[in-house]
PDB file of N, CA, C and O in Angstrom:
ATOM      1  N   UNK A   1     -20.863  11.198  13.298  1.00  0.00           N
ATOM      2  CA  UNK A   1     -21.726  10.536  12.340  1.00  0.00           C
ATOM      3  C   UNK A   1     -21.158  10.687  10.936  1.00  0.00           C
ATOM      4  O   UNK A   1     -20.708  11.763  10.541  1.00  0.00           O
ATOM      5  N   UNK A   2     -21.187   9.600  10.202  1.00  0.00           N
ATOM      6  CA  UNK A   2     -20.763   9.651   8.815  1.00  0.00           C
ATOM      7  C   UNK A   2     -21.949  10.013   7.937  1.00  0.00           C
ATOM      8  O   UNK A   2     -23.091   9.641   8.208  1.00  0.00           O
ATOM      9  N   UNK A   3     -21.641  10.749   6.879  1.00  0.00           N
ATOM     10  CA  UNK A   3     -22.687  11.111   5.936  1.00  0.00           C
ATOM     11  C   UNK A   3     -22.401  10.469   4.584  1.00  0.00           C
ATOM     12  O   UNK A   3     -21.248  10.190   4.255  1.00  0.00           O
ATOM     13  N   UNK A   4     -23.411  10.245   3.832  1.00  0.00           N
ATOM     14  CA  UNK A   4     -23.260   9.662   2.507  1.00  0.00           C
ATOM     15  C   UNK A   4     -22.464  10.624   1.625  1.00  0.00           C
ATOM     16  O   UNK A   4     -22.677  11.836   1.662  1.00  0.00           O
ATOM     17  N   UNK A   5     -21.542  10.066   0.830  1.00  0.00           N
ATOM     18  CA  UNK A   5     -20.747  10.877  -0.088  1.00  0.00           C
ATOM     19  C   UNK A   5     -21.540  11.148  -1.355  1.00  0.00           C
ATOM     20  O   UNK A   5     -22.098  10.232  -1.959  1.00  0.00           O
ATOM     21  N   UNK A   6     -21.584  12.383  -1.742  1.00  0.00           N
ATOM     22  CA  UNK A   6     -22.232  12.780  -2.990  1.00  0.00           C
ATOM     23  C   UNK A   6     -21.132  13.086  -4.001  1.00  0.00           C
ATOM     24  O   UNK A   6     -20.303  13.965  -3.768  1.00  0.00           O
ATOM     25  N   UNK A   7     -21.120  12.372  -5.111  1.00  0.00           N
ATOM     26  CA  UNK A   7     -20.042  12.568  -6.081  1.00  0.00           C
ATOM     27  C   UNK A   7     -20.085  13.983  -6.641  1.00  0.00           C
ATOM     28  O   UNK A   7     -21.146  14.583  -6.816  1.00  0.00           O
ATOM     29  N   UNK A   8     -18.892  14.488  -6.914  1.00  0.00           N
ATOM     30  CA  UNK A   8     -18.752  15.840  -7.415  1.00  0.00           C
ATOM     31  C   UNK A   8     -17.591  15.837  -8.408  1.00  0.00           C
ATOM     32  O   UNK A   8     -16.482  15.452  -8.037  1.00  0.00           O
ATOM     33  N   UNK A   9     -17.807  16.249  -9.643  1.00  0.00           N
ATOM     34  CA  UNK A   9     -16.733  16.232 -10.644  1.00  0.00           C
ATOM     35  C   UNK A   9     -15.502  17.050 -10.226  1.00  0.00           C
ATOM     36  O   UNK A   9     -14.401  16.774 -10.700  1.00  0.00           O
ATOM     37  N   UNK A  10     -15.663  18.028  -9.367  1.00  0.00           N
ATOM     38  CA  UNK A  10     -14.516  18.832  -8.939  1.00  0.00           C
ATOM     39  C   UNK A  10     -13.602  18.056  -7.986  1.00  0.00           C
ATOM     40  O   UNK A  10     -12.489  18.503  -7.708  1.00  0.00           O
ATOM     41  N   UNK A  11     -14.049  16.906  -7.484  1.00  0.00           N
ATOM     42  CA  UNK A  11     -13.232  16.088  -6.591  1.00  0.00           C
ATOM     43  C   UNK A  11     -12.291  15.150  -7.347  1.00  0.00           C
ATOM     44  O   UNK A  11     -11.434  14.518  -6.728  1.00  0.00           O
ATOM     45  N   UNK A  12     -12.430  15.046  -8.659  1.00  0.00           N
ATOM     46  CA  UNK A  12     -11.616  14.136  -9.455  1.00  0.00           C
ATOM     47  C   UNK A  12     -10.238  14.751  -9.672  1.00  0.00           C
ATOM     48  O   UNK A  12     -10.121  15.899 -10.101  1.00  0.00           O
ATOM     49  N   UNK A  13      -9.186  13.968  -9.370  1.00  0.00           N
ATOM     50  CA  UNK A  13      -7.817  14.423  -9.568  1.00  0.00           C
ATOM     51  C   UNK A  13      -7.212  13.696 -10.752  1.00  0.00           C
ATOM     52  O   UNK A  13      -7.391  12.488 -10.909  1.00  0.00           O
ATOM     53  N   UNK A  14      -6.502  14.431 -11.580  1.00  0.00           N
ATOM     54  CA  UNK A  14      -5.813  13.827 -12.711  1.00  0.00           C
ATOM     55  C   UNK A  14      -4.474  13.267 -12.238  1.00  0.00           C
ATOM     56  O   UNK A  14      -3.695  13.986 -11.612  1.00  0.00           O
ATOM     57  N   UNK A  15      -4.195  11.997 -12.526  1.00  0.00           N
ATOM     58  CA  UNK A  15      -2.904  11.422 -12.102  1.00  0.00           C
ATOM     59  C   UNK A  15      -1.755  11.998 -12.917  1.00  0.00           C
ATOM     60  O   UNK A  15      -1.921  12.352 -14.085  1.00  0.00           O
ATOM     61  N   UNK A  16      -0.582  12.088 -12.283  1.00  0.00           N
ATOM     62  CA  UNK A  16       0.618  12.523 -12.980  1.00  0.00           C
ATOM     63  C   UNK A  16       1.098  11.404 -13.895  1.00  0.00           C
ATOM     64  O   UNK A  16       0.926  10.224 -13.592  1.00  0.00           O
ATOM     65  N   UNK A  17       1.693  11.783 -15.004  1.00  0.00           N
ATOM     66  CA  UNK A  17       2.254  10.787 -15.917  1.00  0.00           C
ATOM     67  C   UNK A  17       3.504  10.187 -15.281  1.00  0.00           C
ATOM     68  O   UNK A  17       4.326  10.906 -14.714  1.00  0.00           O
ATOM     69  N   UNK A  18       3.642   8.878 -15.377  1.00  0.00           N
ATOM     70  CA  UNK A  18       4.786   8.178 -14.799  1.00  0.00           C
ATOM     71  C   UNK A  18       5.591   7.565 -15.932  1.00  0.00           C
ATOM     72  O   UNK A  18       5.061   6.824 -16.760  1.00  0.00           O
ATOM     73  N   UNK A  19       6.889   7.888 -15.959  1.00  0.00           N
ATOM     74  CA  UNK A  19       7.761   7.292 -16.960  1.00  0.00           C
ATOM     75  C   UNK A  19       8.446   6.082 -16.344  1.00  0.00           C
ATOM     76  O   UNK A  19       9.135   6.201 -15.331  1.00  0.00           O
ATOM     77  N   UNK A  20       8.257   4.914 -16.958  1.00  0.00           N
ATOM     78  CA  UNK A  20       8.849   3.685 -16.446  1.00  0.00           C
ATOM     79  C   UNK A  20      10.208   3.433 -17.087  1.00  0.00           C
ATOM     80  O   UNK A  20      10.402   3.667 -18.280  1.00  0.00           O
ATOM     81  N   UNK A  21      11.137   2.956 -16.278  1.00  0.00           N
ATOM     82  CA  UNK A  21      12.436   2.517 -16.777  1.00  0.00           C
ATOM     83  C   UNK A  21      12.271   1.144 -17.406  1.00  0.00           C
ATOM     84  O   UNK A  21      11.253   0.489 -17.183  1.00  0.00           O
ATOM     85  N   UNK A  22      13.256   0.687 -18.196  1.00  0.00           N
ATOM     86  CA  UNK A  22      13.152  -0.647 -18.816  1.00  0.00           C
ATOM     87  C   UNK A  22      12.939  -1.776 -17.802  1.00  0.00           C
ATOM     88  O   UNK A  22      12.334  -2.794 -18.139  1.00  0.00           O
ATOM     89  N   UNK A  23      13.428  -1.610 -16.559  1.00  0.00           N
ATOM     90  CA  UNK A  23      13.226  -2.646 -15.545  1.00  0.00           C
ATOM     91  C   UNK A  23      11.913  -2.455 -14.781  1.00  0.00           C
ATOM     92  O   UNK A  23      11.700  -3.064 -13.733  1.00  0.00           O
ATOM     93  N   UNK A  24      11.038  -1.603 -15.320  1.00  0.00           N
ATOM     94  CA  UNK A  24       9.711  -1.295 -14.773  1.00  0.00           C
ATOM     95  C   UNK A  24       9.753  -0.533 -13.447  1.00  0.00           C
ATOM     96  O   UNK A  24       8.740  -0.459 -12.750  1.00  0.00           O
ATOM     97  N   UNK A  25      10.892   0.026 -13.092  1.00  0.00           N
ATOM     98  CA  UNK A  25      10.947   0.895 -11.917  1.00  0.00           C
ATOM     99  C   UNK A  25      10.652   2.319 -12.382  1.00  0.00           C
ATOM    100  O   UNK A  25      10.844   2.637 -13.555  1.00  0.00           O
ATOM    101  N   UNK A  26      10.195   3.165 -11.488  1.00  0.00           N
ATOM    102  CA  UNK A  26       9.864   4.518 -11.899  1.00  0.00           C
ATOM    103  C   UNK A  26      10.507   5.585 -11.028  1.00  0.00           C
ATOM    104  O   UNK A  26      10.506   6.756 -11.407  1.00  0.00           O
ATOM    105  N   UNK A  27      11.047   5.228  -9.891  1.00  0.00           N
ATOM    106  CA  UNK A  27      11.713   6.201  -9.036  1.00  0.00           C
ATOM    107  C   UNK A  27      13.067   5.649  -8.647  1.00  0.00           C
ATOM    108  O   UNK A  27      13.164   4.611  -7.993  1.00  0.00           O
ATOM    109  N   UNK A  28      14.081   6.331  -9.044  1.00  0.00           N
ATOM    110  CA  UNK A  28      15.432   5.843  -8.789  1.00  0.00           C
ATOM    111  C   UNK A  28      15.929   6.327  -7.429  1.00  0.00           C
ATOM    112  O   UNK A  28      15.914   7.529  -7.162  1.00  0.00           O
ATOM    113  N   UNK A  29      16.369   5.409  -6.564  1.00  0.00           N
ATOM    114  CA  UNK A  29      16.950   5.853  -5.292  1.00  0.00           C
ATOM    115  C   UNK A  29      18.298   6.514  -5.554  1.00  0.00           C
ATOM    116  O   UNK A  29      19.106   6.009  -6.334  1.00  0.00           O
ATOM    117  N   UNK A  30      18.535   7.653  -4.892  1.00  0.00           N
ATOM    118  CA  UNK A  30      19.804   8.341  -5.119  1.00  0.00           C
ATOM    119  C   UNK A  30      20.675   8.420  -3.865  1.00  0.00           C
ATOM    120  O   UNK A  30      21.885   8.621  -3.965  1.00  0.00           O
ATOM    121  N   UNK A  31      20.063   8.263  -2.673  1.00  0.00           N
ATOM    122  CA  UNK A  31      20.855   8.385  -1.459  1.00  0.00           C
ATOM    123  C   UNK A  31      20.151   7.726  -0.282  1.00  0.00           C
ATOM    124  O   UNK A  31      18.926   7.770  -0.169  1.00  0.00           O
ATOM    125  N   UNK A  32      20.947   7.112   0.596  1.00  0.00           N
ATOM    126  CA  UNK A  32      20.423   6.593   1.861  1.00  0.00           C
ATOM    127  C   UNK A  32      20.722   7.645   2.923  1.00  0.00           C
ATOM    128  O   UNK A  32      21.878   7.992   3.163  1.00  0.00           O
ATOM    129  N   UNK A  33      19.668   8.143   3.552  1.00  0.00           N
ATOM    130  CA  UNK A  33      19.815   9.233   4.506  1.00  0.00           C
ATOM    131  C   UNK A  33      20.061   8.765   5.936  1.00  0.00           C
ATOM    132  O   UNK A  33      20.725   9.453   6.710  1.00  0.00           O
ATOM    133  N   UNK A  34      19.528   7.596   6.289  1.00  0.00           N
ATOM    134  CA  UNK A  34      19.623   7.131   7.664  1.00  0.00           C
ATOM    135  C   UNK A  34      19.416   5.625   7.709  1.00  0.00           C
ATOM    136  O   UNK A  34      18.862   5.037   6.781  1.00  0.00           O
ATOM    137  N   UNK A  35      19.864   5.011   8.788  1.00  0.00           N
ATOM    138  CA  UNK A  35      19.658   3.576   9.015  1.00  0.00           C
ATOM    139  C   UNK A  35      19.056   3.393  10.406  1.00  0.00           C
ATOM    140  O   UNK A  35      19.295   4.187  11.315  1.00  0.00           O
ATOM    141  N   UNK A  36      18.270   2.329  10.545  1.00  0.00           N
ATOM    142  CA  UNK A  36      17.613   2.066  11.820  1.00  0.00           C
ATOM    143  C   UNK A  36      17.331   0.572  11.934  1.00  0.00           C
ATOM    144  O   UNK A  36      17.090  -0.099  10.930  1.00  0.00           O
ATOM    145  N   UNK A  37      17.360   0.066  13.140  1.00  0.00           N
ATOM    146  CA  UNK A  37      17.022  -1.336  13.375  1.00  0.00           C
ATOM    147  C   UNK A  37      15.788  -1.362  14.275  1.00  0.00           C
ATOM    148  O   UNK A  37      15.810  -0.842  15.390  1.00  0.00           O
ATOM    149  N   UNK A  38      14.726  -1.965  13.785  1.00  0.00           N
ATOM    150  CA  UNK A  38      13.489  -2.112  14.559  1.00  0.00           C
ATOM    151  C   UNK A  38      13.464  -3.506  15.171  1.00  0.00           C
ATOM    152  O   UNK A  38      13.737  -4.495  14.491  1.00  0.00           O
ATOM    153  N   UNK A  39      13.147  -3.577  16.417  1.00  0.00           N
ATOM    154  CA  UNK A  39      13.048  -4.865  17.101  1.00  0.00           C
ATOM    155  C   UNK A  39      11.575  -5.234  17.243  1.00  0.00           C
ATOM    156  O   UNK A  39      10.786  -4.516  17.858  1.00  0.00           O
ATOM    157  N   UNK A  40      11.234  -6.376  16.652  1.00  0.00           N
ATOM    158  CA  UNK A  40       9.876  -6.892  16.766  1.00  0.00           C
ATOM    159  C   UNK A  40       9.867  -7.955  17.850  1.00  0.00           C
ATOM    160  O   UNK A  40      10.857  -8.111  18.564  1.00  0.00           O
ATOM    161  N   UNK A  41       8.795  -8.673  17.984  1.00  0.00           N
ATOM    162  CA  UNK A  41       8.685  -9.659  19.059  1.00  0.00           C
ATOM    163  C   UNK A  41       9.804 -10.686  19.031  1.00  0.00           C
ATOM    164  O   UNK A  41      10.423 -10.960  20.059  1.00  0.00           O
ATOM    165  N   UNK A  42      10.065 -11.251  17.867  1.00  0.00           N
ATOM    166  CA  UNK A  42      11.066 -12.321  17.826  1.00  0.00           C
ATOM    167  C   UNK A  42      12.097 -12.154  16.710  1.00  0.00           C
ATOM    168  O   UNK A  42      12.793 -13.110  16.368  1.00  0.00           O
ATOM    169  N   UNK A  43      12.204 -10.952  16.137  1.00  0.00           N
ATOM    170  CA  UNK A  43      13.221 -10.717  15.119  1.00  0.00           C
ATOM    171  C   UNK A  43      13.538  -9.226  15.024  1.00  0.00           C
ATOM    172  O   UNK A  43      12.836  -8.387  15.590  1.00  0.00           O
ATOM    173  N   UNK A  44      14.595  -8.921  14.306  1.00  0.00           N
ATOM    174  CA  UNK A  44      14.953  -7.526  14.068  1.00  0.00           C
ATOM    175  C   UNK A  44      14.895  -7.245  12.573  1.00  0.00           C
ATOM    176  O   UNK A  44      15.160  -8.126  11.755  1.00  0.00           O
ATOM    177  N   UNK A  45      14.547  -6.015  12.226  1.00  0.00           N
ATOM    178  CA  UNK A  45      14.434  -5.610  10.827  1.00  0.00           C
ATOM    179  C   UNK A  45      15.302  -4.377  10.624  1.00  0.00           C
ATOM    180  O   UNK A  45      15.148  -3.375  11.321  1.00  0.00           O
ATOM    181  N   UNK A  46      16.221  -4.461   9.657  1.00  0.00           N
ATOM    182  CA  UNK A  46      17.065  -3.311   9.313  1.00  0.00           C
ATOM    183  C   UNK A  46      16.332  -2.451   8.299  1.00  0.00           C
ATOM    184  O   UNK A  46      15.881  -2.942   7.264  1.00  0.00           O
ATOM    185  N   UNK A  47      16.216  -1.160   8.604  1.00  0.00           N
ATOM    186  CA  UNK A  47      15.538  -0.225   7.711  1.00  0.00           C
ATOM    187  C   UNK A  47      16.509   0.854   7.255  1.00  0.00           C
ATOM    188  O   UNK A  47      17.457   1.194   7.963  1.00  0.00           O
ATOM    189  N   UNK A  48      16.258   1.390   6.056  1.00  0.00           N
ATOM    190  CA  UNK A  48      17.026   2.521   5.552  1.00  0.00           C
ATOM    191  C   UNK A  48      16.047   3.594   5.089  1.00  0.00           C
ATOM    192  O   UNK A  48      14.981   3.290   4.554  1.00  0.00           O
ATOM    193  N   UNK A  49      16.424   4.851   5.302  1.00  0.00           N
ATOM    194  CA  UNK A  49      15.609   5.964   4.842  1.00  0.00           C
ATOM    195  C   UNK A  49      16.150   6.386   3.481  1.00  0.00           C
ATOM    196  O   UNK A  49      17.291   6.836   3.375  1.00  0.00           O
ATOM    197  N   UNK A  50      15.326   6.240   2.435  1.00  0.00           N
ATOM    198  CA  UNK A  50      15.774   6.392   1.055  1.00  0.00           C
ATOM    199  C   UNK A  50      15.223   7.677   0.442  1.00  0.00           C
ATOM    200  O   UNK A  50      14.026   7.958   0.496  1.00  0.00           O
ATOM    201  N   UNK A  51      16.135   8.440  -0.140  1.00  0.00           N
ATOM    202  CA  UNK A  51      15.752   9.619  -0.909  1.00  0.00           C
ATOM    203  C   UNK A  51      15.734   9.228  -2.376  1.00  0.00           C
ATOM    204  O   UNK A  51      16.697   8.647  -2.877  1.00  0.00           O
ATOM    205  N   UNK A  52      14.655   9.538  -3.061  1.00  0.00           N
ATOM    206  CA  UNK A  52      14.520   9.163  -4.471  1.00  0.00           C
ATOM    207  C   UNK A  52      14.621  10.399  -5.354  1.00  0.00           C
ATOM    208  O   UNK A  52      14.350  11.521  -4.928  1.00  0.00           O
ATOM    209  N   UNK A  53      15.020  10.155  -6.595  1.00  0.00           N
ATOM    210  CA  UNK A  53      15.188  11.245  -7.561  1.00  0.00           C
ATOM    211  C   UNK A  53      13.881  12.022  -7.707  1.00  0.00           C
ATOM    212  O   UNK A  53      12.797  11.440  -7.713  1.00  0.00           O
ATOM    213  N   UNK A  54      13.998  13.331  -7.822  1.00  0.00           N
ATOM    214  CA  UNK A  54      12.868  14.251  -8.001  1.00  0.00           C
ATOM    215  C   UNK A  54      11.952  14.318  -6.781  1.00  0.00           C
ATOM    216  O   UNK A  54      10.785  14.688  -6.910  1.00  0.00           O
ATOM    217  N   UNK A  55      12.463  13.966  -5.592  1.00  0.00           N
ATOM    218  CA  UNK A  55      11.690  14.083  -4.366  1.00  0.00           C
ATOM    219  C   UNK A  55      12.457  14.944  -3.376  1.00  0.00           C
ATOM    220  O   UNK A  55      13.683  15.036  -3.439  1.00  0.00           O
ATOM    221  N   UNK A  56      11.742  15.562  -2.481  1.00  0.00           N
ATOM    222  CA  UNK A  56      12.361  16.365  -1.426  1.00  0.00           C
ATOM    223  C   UNK A  56      12.781  15.449  -0.284  1.00  0.00           C
ATOM    224  O   UNK A  56      12.302  14.321  -0.169  1.00  0.00           O
ATOM    225  N   UNK A  57      13.673  15.945   0.550  1.00  0.00           N
ATOM    226  CA  UNK A  57      14.155  15.146   1.679  1.00  0.00           C
ATOM    227  C   UNK A  57      13.014  14.785   2.636  1.00  0.00           C
ATOM    228  O   UNK A  57      13.049  13.726   3.262  1.00  0.00           O
ATOM    229  N   UNK A  58      12.013  15.644   2.754  1.00  0.00           N
ATOM    230  CA  UNK A  58      10.863  15.361   3.623  1.00  0.00           C
ATOM    231  C   UNK A  58      10.038  14.182   3.102  1.00  0.00           C
ATOM    232  O   UNK A  58       9.283  13.571   3.860  1.00  0.00           O
ATOM    233  N   UNK A  59      10.177  13.863   1.825  1.00  0.00           N
ATOM    234  CA  UNK A  59       9.408  12.778   1.221  1.00  0.00           C
ATOM    235  C   UNK A  59      10.158  11.455   1.213  1.00  0.00           C
ATOM    236  O   UNK A  59       9.682  10.479   0.634  1.00  0.00           O
ATOM    237  N   UNK A  60      11.322  11.410   1.846  1.00  0.00           N
ATOM    238  CA  UNK A  60      12.097  10.165   1.911  1.00  0.00           C
ATOM    239  C   UNK A  60      11.289   9.115   2.663  1.00  0.00           C
ATOM    240  O   UNK A  60      10.521   9.443   3.567  1.00  0.00           O
ATOM    241  N   UNK A  61      11.465   7.852   2.286  1.00  0.00           N
ATOM    242  CA  UNK A  61      10.677   6.771   2.874  1.00  0.00           C
ATOM    243  C   UNK A  61      11.568   5.745   3.561  1.00  0.00           C
ATOM    244  O   UNK A  61      12.710   5.528   3.155  1.00  0.00           O
ATOM    245  N   UNK A  62      11.035   5.119   4.604  1.00  0.00           N
ATOM    246  CA  UNK A  62      11.727   4.028   5.293  1.00  0.00           C
ATOM    247  C   UNK A  62      11.380   2.741   4.586  1.00  0.00           C
ATOM    248  O   UNK A  62      10.207   2.442   4.366  1.00  0.00           O
ATOM    249  N   UNK A  63      12.415   1.964   4.222  1.00  0.00           N
ATOM    250  CA  UNK A  63      12.213   0.701   3.515  1.00  0.00           C
ATOM    251  C   UNK A  63      13.129  -0.356   4.097  1.00  0.00           C
ATOM    252  O   UNK A  63      14.185  -0.034   4.640  1.00  0.00           O
ATOM    253  N   UNK A  64      12.735  -1.615   3.990  1.00  0.00           N
ATOM    254  CA  UNK A  64      13.631  -2.698   4.453  1.00  0.00           C
ATOM    255  C   UNK A  64      14.950  -2.661   3.681  1.00  0.00           C
ATOM    256  O   UNK A  64      14.952  -2.464   2.465  1.00  0.00           O
ATOM    257  N   UNK A  65      16.042  -2.845   4.365  1.00  0.00           N
ATOM    258  CA  UNK A  65      17.353  -2.768   3.733  1.00  0.00           C
ATOM    259  C   UNK A  65      17.517  -3.816   2.642  1.00  0.00           C
ATOM    260  O   UNK A  65      18.214  -3.563   1.660  1.00  0.00           O
ATOM    261  N   UNK A  66      16.902  -4.975   2.782  1.00  0.00           N
ATOM    262  CA  UNK A  66      17.036  -6.045   1.797  1.00  0.00           C
ATOM    263  C   UNK A  66      16.539  -5.612   0.432  1.00  0.00           C
ATOM    264  O   UNK A  66      17.106  -6.022  -0.581  1.00  0.00           O
ATOM    265  N   UNK A  67      15.489  -4.791   0.373  1.00  0.00           N
ATOM    266  CA  UNK A  67      14.948  -4.370  -0.921  1.00  0.00           C
ATOM    267  C   UNK A  67      15.891  -3.420  -1.634  1.00  0.00           C
ATOM    268  O   UNK A  67      15.811  -3.294  -2.856  1.00  0.00           O
ATOM    269  N   UNK A  68      16.767  -2.756  -0.928  1.00  0.00           N
ATOM    270  CA  UNK A  68      17.676  -1.797  -1.546  1.00  0.00           C
ATOM    271  C   UNK A  68      18.882  -2.491  -2.180  1.00  0.00           C
ATOM    272  O   UNK A  68      19.606  -1.859  -2.948  1.00  0.00           O
ATOM    273  N   UNK A  69      19.114  -3.741  -1.889  1.00  0.00           N
ATOM    274  CA  UNK A  69      20.263  -4.464  -2.433  1.00  0.00           C
ATOM    275  C   UNK A  69      19.981  -5.032  -3.819  1.00  0.00           C
ATOM    276  O   UNK A  69      20.909  -5.462  -4.504  1.00  0.00           O
ATOM    277  N   UNK A  70      18.744  -5.042  -4.237  1.00  0.00           N
ATOM    278  CA  UNK A  70      18.375  -5.643  -5.533  1.00  0.00           C
ATOM    279  C   UNK A  70      18.830  -4.788  -6.674  1.00  0.00           C
ATOM    280  O   UNK A  70      18.607  -5.136  -7.834  1.00  0.00           O
TER     281      UNK A  70
END
């Protein structure tokens, strides 16, 4: 059973400040850790595991390879 949420000021989190680059990006990719090809019903998608600056290796994300070429 779900219960109604009661607001509590202690639940509010302060966001971290984000510094934007001139091209409006904020996290610079520094290394590709792995590559993978996913097969969908009627196409294949190339993925890369990207490590970004100021992140740990456990926080690396899988992204479409096409977005990394920009």
